[in-house]
C-alpha positions as CSV (number, residue, x, y, z in Angstrom):
1,M,134.4,110.4,18.6
2,S,133.0,109.6,21.9
3,T,135.5,109.4,24.8
4,V,134.2,105.9,25.6
5,R,133.4,103.4,22.8
6,T,131.7,100.1,23.2
7,E,131.7,97.0,20.9
8,Q,130.1,93.8,21.5
9,I,132.5,90.9,20.5
10,G,130.6,87.6,20.9
11,D,129.5,87.6,24.4
12,V,131.8,90.2,25.9
13,L,131.4,93.9,25.9
14,L,134.6,95.8,24.9
15,I,134.7,99.2,26.6
16,E,137.4,101.4,25.1
17,I,138.5,104.8,26.6
18,N,139.5,107.3,24.0
19,N,140.5,110.4,25.7
20,P,143.9,111.4,24.4
21,P,146.7,112.1,25.2
22,I,146.5,110.2,28.6
23,N,142.9,109.0,28.8
24,A,142.3,111.0,31.8
25,G,139.3,110.1,33.7
26,S,137.4,113.2,33.0
27,L,133.6,113.8,33.2
28,T,132.8,112.5,29.7
29,V,135.0,109.3,30.5
30,R,133.0,108.8,33.6
31,Q,129.8,109.3,31.9
32,G,130.8,106.9,29.1
33,L,131.9,104.2,31.6
34,T,128.7,104.5,33.5
35,A,126.6,104.0,30.4
36,A,128.8,101.0,29.3
37,I,128.5,99.2,32.5
38,Q,124.7,99.8,32.6
39,Q,124.7,98.3,29.1
40,L,126.7,95.3,30.3
41,Q,124.3,94.7,33.2
42,A,121.2,95.1,31.1
43,Q,122.1,93.0,28.0
44,A,121.3,89.4,28.6
45,D,123.7,88.0,25.9
46,L,126.7,89.5,27.5
47,V,128.6,87.6,30.1
48,A,131.5,90.0,30.9
49,G,133.2,93.2,30.0
50,V,136.7,94.4,29.2
51,I,137.9,98.0,29.9
52,I,140.8,99.0,27.8
53,G,142.5,102.1,26.8
54,G,142.8,103.5,23.3
55,G,146.1,104.9,22.1
56,T,149.2,104.4,24.2
57,T,148.0,104.1,27.6
58,F,145.2,102.8,29.9
59,V,144.2,105.7,32.1
60,A,147.2,107.7,33.4
61,G,145.4,109.8,35.8
62,S,142.5,112.0,36.6
63,D,141.7,115.4,34.8
64,L,143.6,117.7,37.2
65,R,141.9,120.8,35.7
66,E,138.6,119.5,37.3
67,F,140.1,119.4,40.8
68,G,140.0,123.2,41.3
69,Q,136.2,123.3,40.9
70,P,133.1,121.5,42.0
71,L,133.2,118.0,40.7
72,Q,130.4,117.0,38.5
73,D,128.5,113.6,38.8
74,P,129.1,110.9,38.1
75,Q,132.3,111.1,40.1
76,M,134.8,108.2,40.0
77,P,133.7,106.5,43.2
78,A,130.1,106.1,41.7
79,V,131.6,104.6,38.4
80,I,133.7,102.2,40.6
81,A,130.6,101.2,42.8
82,L,128.7,100.5,39.6
83,I,131.5,98.1,38.4
84,E,131.5,96.4,41.7
85,A,127.7,96.1,41.8
86,C,127.5,94.7,38.3
87,S,126.6,91.0,38.3
88,K,129.0,90.3,35.5
89,P,132.8,90.3,35.7
90,V,134.8,93.2,34.4
91,V,138.5,92.9,33.3
92,A,140.8,95.8,33.2
93,A,143.4,95.5,30.3
94,L,146.4,97.7,31.1
95,H,149.1,99.0,29.0
96,G,151.2,102.3,29.1
97,A,150.3,103.4,32.5
98,A,147.6,102.9,35.0
99,L,148.1,105.8,37.5
100,G,145.9,107.5,40.1
101,G,142.2,107.2,39.1
102,G,143.3,104.8,36.4
103,L,144.8,102.3,38.9
104,E,141.7,102.9,41.2
105,L,139.4,102.0,38.3
106,A,141.5,98.9,37.6
107,L,141.4,97.6,41.2
108,A,137.6,98.0,41.1
109,C,137.5,95.3,38.4
110,D,137.3,91.6,38.9
111,A,140.6,91.0,37.2
112,R,143.7,92.8,35.8
113,I,145.8,91.9,32.9
114,A,148.8,94.0,31.6
115,L,151.3,94.2,28.9
116,A,154.9,93.9,30.1
117,G,156.3,97.3,30.9
118,T,153.0,98.8,32.0
119,L,153.5,101.3,34.9
120,L,151.2,101.3,37.9
121,G,151.0,103.8,40.8
122,L,149.0,106.2,43.0
123,P,150.8,109.5,42.8
124,E,148.2,111.7,44.4
125,V,150.1,112.5,47.4
126,T,152.8,114.2,45.3
127,L,149.9,116.6,44.2
128,G,148.9,117.4,47.8
129,I,145.9,115.0,47.9
130,I,145.3,111.4,48.6
131,P,143.7,108.8,46.3
132,G,140.0,109.6,46.4
133,A,138.3,106.6,44.6
134,G,139.3,103.7,46.9
135,G,143.1,103.5,46.4
136,T,143.7,103.7,50.1
137,Q,141.2,100.8,50.8
138,R,141.8,98.5,47.9
139,L,145.5,98.6,47.6
140,P,146.2,97.4,51.2
141,R,143.8,94.6,50.8
142,R,146.4,93.2,48.2
143,V,149.7,94.4,49.4
144,G,149.3,95.0,53.2
145,V,149.2,98.3,55.1
146,A,153.0,98.7,55.3
147,R,153.6,98.4,51.4
148,A,150.5,100.5,50.7
149,I,151.8,103.3,53.0
150,E,155.2,103.2,51.1
151,M,153.6,103.1,47.7
152,I,151.0,105.8,48.2
153,C,153.1,108.3,50.2
154,S,156.0,108.2,47.9
155,G,153.9,108.2,44.6
156,E,156.0,105.1,43.6
157,R,155.4,103.7,40.2
158,I,156.0,100.0,39.8
159,T,156.2,97.8,36.6
160,A,153.7,95.2,35.6
161,D,156.1,92.4,36.8
162,K,156.3,93.8,40.2
163,A,152.6,94.4,40.4
164,L,152.1,90.8,39.6
165,A,154.4,89.7,42.3
166,L,152.2,92.1,44.6
167,R,149.0,90.5,43.3
168,L,147.8,93.8,42.0
169,I,147.4,92.3,38.6
170,D,146.6,88.8,37.5
171,E,148.6,88.2,34.3
172,V,151.4,89.9,32.5
173,V,151.2,89.2,28.6
174,A,153.0,89.9,25.3
175,G,151.2,90.5,22.0
176,D,147.5,91.1,21.5
177,L,146.4,92.6,24.9
178,Q,142.7,92.8,23.9
179,A,142.6,89.2,22.8
180,H,144.2,88.0,26.1
181,A,141.8,90.3,28.0
182,M,138.6,88.9,26.2
183,A,139.8,85.3,26.9
184,L,140.2,86.0,30.6
185,A,136.9,87.7,30.7
186,R,135.2,84.7,29.3
187,R,136.9,82.4,31.9
188,L,135.6,84.6,34.6
189,A,131.9,84.4,33.3
190,G,129.5,83.8,36.1
191,R,132.0,84.9,38.8
192,K,132.7,88.1,40.6
193,C,136.2,88.6,42.3
194,R,136.0,91.9,44.1
195,I,139.0,93.2,46.1
196,R,136.6,95.1,48.4
197,D,135.4,91.6,49.7
198,E,139.0,90.7,50.9
199,Q,140.6,91.2,54.3
200,V,143.7,93.2,54.8
201,P,146.6,90.7,55.5
202,T,147.8,90.4,59.1
203,E,151.1,92.2,59.4
204,D,153.8,92.9,62.2
205,A,152.9,96.1,63.8
206,A,156.7,97.1,63.9
207,A,156.8,96.8,60.0
208,I,153.8,99.2,59.7
209,E,155.4,101.7,62.2
210,Q,158.7,101.6,60.2
211,A,156.8,102.3,57.0
212,E,154.9,105.1,58.6
213,Q,158.0,106.8,60.1
214,T,159.9,106.5,56.8
215,A,157.0,108.1,55.0
216,L,156.6,110.9,57.4
217,R,160.4,111.7,57.2
218,A,160.5,111.6,53.4
219,G,157.3,113.5,53.0
220,K,158.1,116.2,55.7
221,R,154.9,115.4,57.6
222,R,152.9,117.2,54.9
223,P,149.1,117.1,55.3
224,A,148.6,114.7,52.4
225,V,151.2,112.3,53.8
226,L,149.6,112.4,57.3
227,A,146.1,112.0,55.7
228,A,147.3,109.1,53.4
229,I,148.8,107.1,56.3
230,A,145.6,107.5,58.4
231,A,143.4,106.4,55.4
232,V,145.5,103.3,54.8
233,K,145.5,102.2,58.3
234,N,141.7,102.7,58.3
235,A,141.6,99.9,55.7
236,A,142.6,97.4,58.6
237,R,140.3,98.7,61.2
238,L,137.1,99.9,59.5
239,P,134.5,98.2,57.3
240,I,135.3,99.1,53.7
241,D,132.3,101.4,53.1
242,E,133.3,103.5,56.1
243,G,136.9,103.6,55.0
244,L,135.8,104.7,51.6
245,A,133.6,107.4,52.9
246,Q,136.3,108.8,55.2
247,E,138.9,108.6,52.3
248,R,136.5,110.6,50.0
249,A,135.8,113.2,52.6
250,V,139.6,113.9,53.1
251,F,140.2,113.8,49.5
252,Q,137.5,116.5,48.9
253,Q,139.0,118.7,51.7
254,L,142.6,118.4,50.5
255,R,141.9,119.0,46.7
256,V,140.8,122.5,47.5
257,S,143.7,123.4,49.7
258,T,146.4,125.9,48.9
259,E,149.0,123.2,48.9
260,A,147.1,121.2,46.4
261,Y,146.6,124.2,44.1
262,A,150.3,125.0,44.4
263,L,151.3,121.5,43.4
264,R,148.9,121.4,40.5
265,H,150.3,124.7,39.4
266,Q,153.8,123.3,39.5
267,F,152.5,120.2,37.6
268,F,151.1,122.3,34.8
269,A,154.0,124.8,34.8
270,E,156.6,122.0,34.1
271,R,154.7,120.9,31.1
272,E,154.3,124.4,29.8
273,A,157.9,125.3,30.3
274,A,158.9,122.6,27.7
275,K,156.9,124.5,25.0
276,L,158.7,127.1,22.9
277,P,157.0,130.4,22.1
278,A,155.5,130.5,18.6
279,A,158.2,132.8,17.3
280,L,160.9,130.3,18.1
281,Q,159.2,127.1,17.1
282,A,161.4,125.2,14.7
283,A,162.6,121.7,13.8
284,P,165.5,120.7,15.9
285,R,168.7,119.6,14.4
286,P,169.2,115.8,14.7
287,V,171.7,114.9,17.4
288,Q,173.1,111.4,17.9
289,T,176.6,112.1,18.9
290,V,177.5,114.6,21.7
291,A,181.0,115.8,22.5
292,V,181.5,116.9,26.2
293,I,184.6,119.0,26.8
294,G,185.9,118.6,30.4
295,A,185.7,115.3,32.3
296,G,185.4,116.8,35.8
297,T,182.4,116.2,38.1
298,M,180.1,118.2,35.8
299,G,181.4,117.1,32.5
300,A,181.2,113.5,33.6
301,G,177.6,113.9,34.9
302,I,176.6,115.5,31.5
303,A,178.3,112.5,29.7
304,I,176.3,110.0,31.9
305,C,173.1,111.9,31.1
306,A,173.7,111.6,27.3
307,L,174.8,107.9,27.5
308,D,171.6,107.1,29.6
309,A,169.6,108.8,26.7
310,G,171.2,106.4,24.2
311,L,173.4,109.0,22.6
312,N,177.0,108.4,21.6
313,V,179.4,110.5,23.7
314,I,183.0,111.9,22.9
315,L,184.6,112.8,26.1
316,L,187.4,115.3,25.5
317,E,190.2,116.3,28.1
318,Q,193.4,118.2,27.9
319,D,195.7,115.4,29.0
320,D,195.6,111.7,29.6
321,V,195.6,112.0,33.4
322,A,192.5,114.1,33.6
323,L,190.9,111.9,30.9
324,Q,191.5,108.9,33.0
325,R,189.9,110.5,36.1
326,G,186.9,111.3,34.0
327,Q,186.5,107.9,32.6
328,Q,186.8,106.6,36.1
329,R,183.9,108.7,37.3
330,V,181.7,107.5,34.6
331,A,182.7,103.8,35.3
332,E,182.1,104.2,39.1
333,H,178.7,105.6,38.4
334,Y,177.7,102.7,36.4
335,Q,179.2,100.1,38.8
336,S,177.4,101.7,41.8
337,R,174.1,101.6,39.8
338,V,174.6,98.1,38.8
339,A,175.5,97.1,42.4
340,A,172.4,98.8,43.8
341,G,170.1,97.0,41.3
342,K,169.2,100.1,39.5
343,V,170.5,99.1,36.2
344,K,171.2,95.7,34.6
345,A,174.9,95.0,33.9
346,A,174.2,94.5,30.1
347,V,172.6,98.0,30.0
348,A,175.4,99.6,31.9
349,A,178.0,98.0,29.5
350,A,176.1,99.1,26.5
351,S,176.1,102.6,27.8
352,Q,179.8,102.8,28.6
353,A,180.6,101.2,25.1
354,R,179.1,104.5,23.6
355,L,181.7,106.5,25.3
356,S,184.7,107.5,23.4
357,P,187.4,109.1,25.5
358,T,190.0,111.3,23.8
359,T,192.5,114.1,24.1
360,D,192.2,114.8,20.3
361,W,190.4,118.0,19.3
362,V,189.9,116.7,15.8
363,Q,187.4,114.2,17.1
364,L,185.1,117.2,17.8
365,G,184.3,116.9,14.0
366,R,182.2,113.8,14.6
367,A,179.8,115.5,17.1
368,D,176.3,116.9,16.2
369,L,176.4,118.8,19.5
370,V,179.3,120.1,21.5
371,I,179.0,120.9,25.2
372,E,181.7,122.8,26.9
373,A,181.9,122.1,30.6
374,V,185.2,123.6,31.8
375,F,186.1,125.9,34.7
376,E,183.6,128.9,35.1
377,D,186.0,131.5,33.9
378,M,185.3,133.7,30.9
379,P,189.0,133.7,29.4
380,V,189.1,129.9,29.8
381,K,185.7,129.4,28.3
382,Q,186.6,131.8,25.3
383,D,189.8,129.9,24.7
384,V,188.0,126.7,24.5
385,F,185.5,128.2,22.1
386,R,188.1,129.2,19.8
387,K,189.2,125.6,19.5
388,I,185.7,124.3,19.2
389,D,185.1,126.7,16.3
390,A,188.2,125.4,14.6
391,H,187.3,121.8,15.0
392,A,183.4,121.3,15.1
393,R,181.8,120.5,11.9
394,S,179.6,123.0,10.1
395,G,176.0,122.9,11.4
396,A,176.8,121.4,14.8
397,V,175.3,123.0,17.8
398,L,177.8,124.6,20.1
399,A,176.8,124.8,23.8
400,T,178.4,126.4,26.8
401,N,177.5,124.9,30.3
402,T,177.7,128.1,32.3
403,S,176.0,129.2,35.5
404,Y,176.1,132.9,35.0
405,L,178.5,134.0,32.2
406,D,177.6,136.0,29.1
407,V,176.7,133.5,26.3
408,D,177.0,136.2,23.7
409,A,180.6,137.1,25.0
410,I,181.5,133.3,24.5
411,A,179.7,133.1,21.0
412,Q,181.6,136.0,19.6
413,L,184.8,134.0,19.6
414,T,183.4,131.8,16.9
415,A,182.5,132.5,13.3
416,R,179.1,131.0,13.8
417,P,177.3,132.7,16.8
418,Q,174.0,131.6,15.4
419,D,175.0,127.9,16.4
420,V,175.8,128.9,20.0
421,L,173.6,128.5,23.0
422,G,173.9,128.1,26.8
423,L,173.0,124.8,28.5
424,H,173.1,125.4,32.2
425,F,173.1,121.9,33.8
426,F,172.6,121.7,37.6
427,S,175.0,119.7,39.8
428,P,175.0,116.7,40.0
429,A,174.1,116.9,36.3
430,N,173.1,113.2,36.0
431,V,170.6,113.7,38.9
432,M,169.2,117.3,38.8
433,K,166.2,117.6,36.4
434,L,166.3,121.3,35.6
435,L,168.2,122.5,32.4
436,E,168.2,126.3,31.4
437,V,168.4,126.6,27.8
438,V,169.8,130.1,27.2
439,R,169.3,131.8,24.0
440,G,171.9,134.3,22.9
441,E,171.2,137.4,20.8
442,R,172.1,135.7,17.6
443,T,171.1,132.0,18.4
444,A,169.1,130.4,15.6
445,A,165.6,129.3,16.3
446,D,166.4,125.6,15.4
447,V,169.4,125.7,17.7
448,V,167.1,126.7,20.6
449,A,164.7,124.0,19.5
450,T,167.6,121.5,19.6
451,G,168.7,122.5,23.1
452,M,165.0,122.0,24.2
453,A,164.6,118.7,22.5
454,L,167.9,117.5,24.0
455,G,166.7,118.5,27.4
456,K,163.6,116.3,27.0
457,K,165.7,113.4,25.6
458,L,167.8,113.5,28.7
459,K,164.8,113.4,30.7
460,K,165.3,117.0,32.1
461,L,163.0,119.9,32.5
462,P,164.3,122.4,30.0
463,V,163.3,126.0,30.5
464,L,164.0,128.7,27.9
465,C,166.1,131.7,29.3
466,G,167.3,135.0,27.9
467,N,170.9,135.9,28.2
468,A,171.3,137.9,31.4
469,F,173.7,137.5,34.3
470,G,172.8,134.4,36.1
471,F,169.8,133.7,33.7
472,I,166.7,133.0,35.7
473,G,167.8,130.8,38.6
474,N,171.0,132.3,39.7
475,C,169.8,135.8,39.2
476,I,166.9,135.2,41.5
477,Y,168.9,133.2,44.0
478,N,171.5,136.0,43.9
479,A,168.8,138.5,45.0
480,Y,167.6,136.1,47.8
481,R,171.1,135.5,49.0
482,K,171.8,139.2,49.1
483,Q,168.7,139.8,51.2
484,C,169.8,137.1,53.6
485,E,173.1,138.8,53.9
486,F,171.4,142.2,54.7
487,M,169.4,140.3,57.4
488,L,172.8,139.3,59.1
489,E,173.8,142.9,59.3
490,D,170.3,143.9,60.5
491,G,170.5,141.5,63.5
492,A,170.0,137.8,62.5
493,W,172.6,135.0,62.8
494,P,173.2,132.6,60.1
495,E,171.5,129.7,61.9
496,A,168.4,131.9,62.5
497,V,168.0,132.7,58.7
498,D,168.7,129.1,57.8
499,Q,166.3,127.7,60.3
500,A,163.5,130.1,59.2
501,L,163.8,129.0,55.6
502,T,164.2,125.3,56.2
503,D,161.0,125.7,58.4
504,L,159.3,127.3,55.4
505,G,160.3,124.1,53.4
506,F,163.6,124.9,51.6
507,A,165.8,121.9,51.5
508,M,168.7,124.0,53.0
509,G,169.2,127.5,54.3
510,P,171.3,129.9,52.1
511,F,174.4,129.8,54.4
512,A,174.5,126.1,54.8
513,V,174.2,125.9,51.0
514,A,177.1,128.3,50.6
515,D,179.2,126.3,52.8
516,L,178.3,123.2,50.9
517,S,179.1,124.6,47.5
518,G,182.2,126.5,48.7
519,L,182.3,130.1,49.7
520,D,185.2,130.8,47.2
521,I,182.9,130.2,44.2
522,A,180.8,133.3,45.2
523,W,183.9,135.2,46.3
524,R,185.5,134.8,42.9
525,M,182.4,136.0,41.2
526,R,182.1,139.1,43.6
527,K,185.7,139.9,42.9
528,A,185.2,139.8,39.2
529,Q,182.3,142.3,39.6
530,A,183.9,144.6,41.9
531,A,185.1,147.1,39.3
532,S,181.6,147.6,37.9
533,R,179.9,147.8,41.4
534,D,178.1,151.0,42.2
535,P,180.0,152.2,45.4
536,R,176.6,153.5,46.8
537,E,175.2,150.0,46.6
538,R,174.7,148.2,49.9
539,Y,177.3,145.5,49.8
540,V,177.9,143.0,52.7
541,G,181.5,141.9,53.0
542,I,181.0,139.2,55.6
543,L,181.5,136.4,53.1
544,D,184.6,138.1,51.8
545,Q,186.2,138.3,55.3
546,L,185.4,134.6,55.9
547,C,187.2,133.6,52.8
548,E,190.2,135.9,53.6
549,Q,190.5,133.9,56.9
550,G,190.5,130.6,54.8
551,R,187.0,129.7,55.9
552,L,185.8,128.4,52.5
553,G,183.1,126.1,53.7
554,R,182.8,122.4,54.3
555,K,185.9,121.5,52.3
556,T,188.1,123.5,54.7
557,G,186.2,122.6,57.8
558,A,184.8,126.0,58.4
559,G,182.8,128.6,56.6
560,Y,179.8,130.3,58.2
561,Y,179.6,127.1,60.4
562,R,182.3,124.8,61.6
563,Y,182.5,121.2,60.6
564,P,184.5,119.1,63.0
565,D,184.7,115.5,61.7
566,G,182.6,116.6,58.7
567,K,179.5,117.4,60.8
568,Q,178.0,120.8,61.1
569,V,177.9,122.5,64.3
570,K,174.5,124.1,64.4
571,A,175.4,127.5,66.0
572,T,177.9,129.9,64.5
573,D,181.1,130.4,66.4
574,A,182.6,133.6,68.0
575,I,184.7,134.3,64.9
576,V,181.7,134.4,62.6
577,R,179.6,136.4,65.1
578,A,182.4,138.9,65.5
579,I,182.7,139.5,61.9
580,I,178.9,140.0,61.6
581,E,178.8,142.4,64.5
582,Q,181.7,144.5,63.0
583,A,179.7,144.6,59.6
584,S,176.7,145.9,61.5
585,S,178.7,148.5,63.4
586,Q,180.5,149.8,60.3
587,R,177.1,150.4,58.5
588,G,175.8,152.1,61.7
589,I,173.0,149.5,62.3
590,T,171.7,148.7,65.8
591,R,171.2,145.0,65.7
592,R,167.8,143.6,66.5
593,T,166.1,140.3,66.6
594,L,164.4,139.2,63.4
595,D,161.7,136.6,63.8
596,A,161.1,133.7,61.5
597,T,158.1,135.3,59.8
598,E,160.1,138.5,58.9
599,I,163.0,136.4,57.7
600,Q,160.8,134.3,55.4
601,R,158.8,137.2,54.1
602,R,161.9,139.4,53.3
603,A,163.5,136.4,51.5
604,L,160.4,135.7,49.5
605,L,159.8,139.4,48.6
606,A,163.3,139.7,47.3
607,M,162.6,136.6,45.1
608,V,159.4,137.9,43.8
609,N,160.8,141.4,43.0
610,E,163.7,139.9,41.0
611,A,161.3,137.5,39.2
612,A,159.2,140.4,38.1
613,L,162.2,142.3,36.9
614,L,163.3,139.2,34.8
615,L,160.0,138.9,33.3
616,A,159.8,142.5,32.3
617,E,163.2,142.2,30.6
618,G,162.1,139.1,28.8
619,V,164.8,137.0,30.4
620,A,162.0,134.6,31.4
621,S,159.2,133.8,28.8
622,R,156.4,133.0,31.3
623,P,155.8,133.7,35.0
624,S,155.3,129.9,35.5
625,D,158.7,129.2,34.1
626,I,160.3,131.1,37.1
627,D,158.4,128.8,39.5
628,V,159.8,125.7,37.6
629,V,163.3,127.0,37.9
630,L,163.2,127.9,41.6
631,V,161.5,124.6,42.7
632,Q,163.5,122.2,40.4
633,G,166.9,123.9,40.8
634,Y,167.0,125.8,44.1
635,G,165.1,123.9,46.7
636,F,162.1,126.2,46.8
637,P,159.3,124.2,48.5
638,R,157.2,122.5,45.8
639,W,154.1,122.8,48.0
640,E,154.4,126.6,47.9
641,G,154.3,126.4,44.1
642,G,157.2,128.8,43.6
643,P,157.7,132.6,44.2
644,V,155.2,133.6,41.6
645,F,152.6,131.3,42.9
646,W,153.3,132.5,46.4
647,A,153.0,136.1,45.4
648,R,149.6,135.5,43.8
649,Q,148.2,134.2,47.2
650,Q,149.1,137.5,48.9
651,D,147.1,140.8,49.3
652,P,148.4,142.9,46.3
653,A,148.2,146.1,48.3
654,Q,150.1,144.6,51.3
655,L,152.7,143.1,48.9
656,A,153.3,146.5,47.3
657,Q,153.6,148.1,50.8
658,D,156.0,145.5,52.0
659,L,158.1,145.8,48.9
660,Q,158.6,149.4,49.4
661,R,159.7,148.7,53.0
662,L,162.0,146.1,51.7
663,A,163.6,148.6,49.2
664,G,164.3,150.9,52.2
665,E,166.0,148.1,54.2
666,S,168.0,147.0,51.2
667,G,169.5,150.4,50.4
668,H,170.8,151.8,47.1
669,G,170.7,149.3,44.3
670,F,167.4,147.8,45.1
671,V,165.1,148.4,42.1
672,V,161.3,148.0,42.9
673,A,159.6,146.0,40.2
674,D,156.2,146.4,38.7
675,L,154.6,143.3,40.3
676,S,151.6,143.4,37.9
677,V,153.5,141.4,35.3
678,L,153.5,138.6,37.9
679,L,150.2,138.9,39.7
680,N,147.9,138.7,36.6
681,P,147.8,135.0,35.6
């Protein structure tokens, strides 16, 4: 079937886009729209046209796969110019989503009508580009410069009702969208209502300045943010054709930038991560009731995720006091969401009504899936799984929420290891999108499929992992953290390492992160591994000494940094520096200054090396999965694509040479990986 179908209905030409799954504005769609508008113009018995999307959506974006190569004509601006030049009105009938090029196409039409619930937005900046088919010029003519900056720079998606209030659409309807759109088209017969002919509303300069500064802060002054702001402001000061020409030139420049490639890589990697390898594809087990064991911060967050997804939740705790605290956490979450206008009171009440708090282990028998979310300690988790095995029904999926513990060692405490898997939620569980789904040695394929399906239902990004210490994310982060500790002994101070890595784009540096999460967490893990550690391995004891002095991070007012009144002092104090200098001296290292470039490259090389080891061991299924985990769970800058994408931008010979040098600096225990498993896409 053609990707664009036309049908004459009386005196109106129906133009239907059929390019599943999202009706992307690819070349064949642009060609079909061009032919359809030419037919509308040429055919004397037609008075108007309606553009509608087939399937479940209007046009939910452009075909991003085209953006890395020369774009073929007709390009979207030419299609839009044809619609605007047509002497007959064209109505856009929106449903599902009108995003990116889809919204730009709609804004070129003479009117827009939408089903309630339709989403509209221009997300291009989140992909390292700007709207390139008039979005920066037409949007501000309706919503003003300040609101356009806000919408475009954040990639905000708005509902049809909000779009109606902003005059982006003309009607919100229920029922037969096509019939409503045809009627509107006939009412417009003989008239053109082009947004391009309108003036940008006059605004207070202070409001525009505030929107601009907010966008710059939130967007970290990335090139696409700067370009989008400039393009939107052009709408108020340039003739529209000049503004459109400048917009397109910048779009063409940005779409072939490394940053845009990286963001497109991450976009496709996220979609690929949710797909299971062929050998593991199976029908997931049905899940409607989830039991969460442990009502602490993590357990309550997991419970909220499940409630928000429409599932029934059994929240189990060891005593009434702990259970009440957990209930309060859930209640306060919904209260805050309602107060902020994020959730309607009736929806929050319905979610909380599906929560069944209990201290009775027998209640686990009602659950389709049980998630253990207790203290990160193997004996504690094993004891919990003995009880789960005794009370969970046959066929229920049994999941451990662990960050690094051996899933098989937990599963062996049950008579049904085939039903056990790991679900590593990230904190706060009701906010963070990443979910590592850990397959044990004996985990059944349909149990893995159930974990992945649950992740999607919870609106997470599920990534399949093998059962290795720390799985994908913590294993790589551990290698990164170790390298940063080596750099402390070599001559860097914590603030220099943190600054270099935040300059690269990490949300926080490793030592600030450690202080935030609590140094005692890593200390406890290190002590548990002490007996099995090779004495020849380079081991940095700085963190251990800080903990021994009671410096456990923010919660004690001091860790790597001090926190008087809860605010971080940027420079490390004399106590920390003395501990670091002593560590250097004991290892016989003459301290030297490490510049930001060296710090960044050593940290990245450590990540890349560990990623290659994990891929070779089968812990990660795909190189791109590693990038999803690091970006979504560990603050790796999205515009760098992830450690694998970063490695592929480097010179392979130089990469190998630098890795050998890093091995020498890292001492015994550093295994140099074969990077070819990563470097070949």
